[in-house]
C-alpha positions as a printed NumPy array, in Angstrom:
array([[ -9.338, -22.816,  -4.757],
       [-12.685, -21.052,  -5.121],
       [-11.201, -18.163,  -3.148],
       [ -8.384, -17.605,  -5.665],
       [-10.758, -18.017,  -8.585],
       [-13.098, -15.366,  -7.157],
       [-10.219, -13.061,  -6.278],
       [ -8.684, -13.113,  -9.745],
       [-11.756, -13.347, -11.966],
       [-14.597, -11.3  , -10.442],
       [-15.013,  -7.554, -10.367],
       [-15.176,  -7.391,  -6.567],
       [-12.139,  -9.656,  -6.272],
       [-10.04 ,  -7.524,  -8.613],
       [-11.147,  -4.355,  -6.857],
       [-10.203,  -5.883,  -3.494],
       [ -6.815,  -6.822,  -4.902],
       [ -6.329,  -3.285,  -6.232],
       [ -7.238,  -1.773,  -2.847],
       [ -4.812,  -4.076,  -1.024],
       [ -2.041,  -3.211,  -3.459],
       [ -2.769,   0.508,  -3.084],
       [ -2.664,   0.246,   0.722],
       [  0.701,  -1.547,   0.631],
       [  2.208,   0.999,  -1.768],
       [  0.863,   3.889,   0.325],
       [  2.268,   2.347,   3.525],
       [  5.705,   2.   ,   1.919],
       [  5.586,   5.582,   0.7  ],
       [  4.631,   6.917,   4.152],
       [  7.325,   4.827,   5.828],
       [ 10.007,   6.215,   3.49 ],
       [  8.651,   9.762,   3.848],
       [  8.677,   9.72 ,   7.651],
       [ 12.05 ,   7.958,   7.906],
       [ 13.536,  10.673,   5.681],
       [ 11.923,  13.43 ,   7.765],
       [ 13.137,  11.893,  11.042],
       [ 16.7  ,  11.734,   9.721],
       [ 16.836,  15.496,   9.158],
       [ 18.357,  17.654,  11.865],
       [ 15.869,  19.804,  13.838],
       [ 14.919,  23.017,  12.11 ],
       [ 15.343,  21.734,   8.557],
       [ 11.815,  20.511,   7.916]])
């Protein structure tokens, strides 16, 4: 329980949570971007 308390109430915990959230959002964006690019026919980049 100390882990969750530190994660949600300290400055380093909240920053770690923000970084993890940013990484997950960025990964989803890249996945969608590359899937869309791979679906295009050659020559239409």
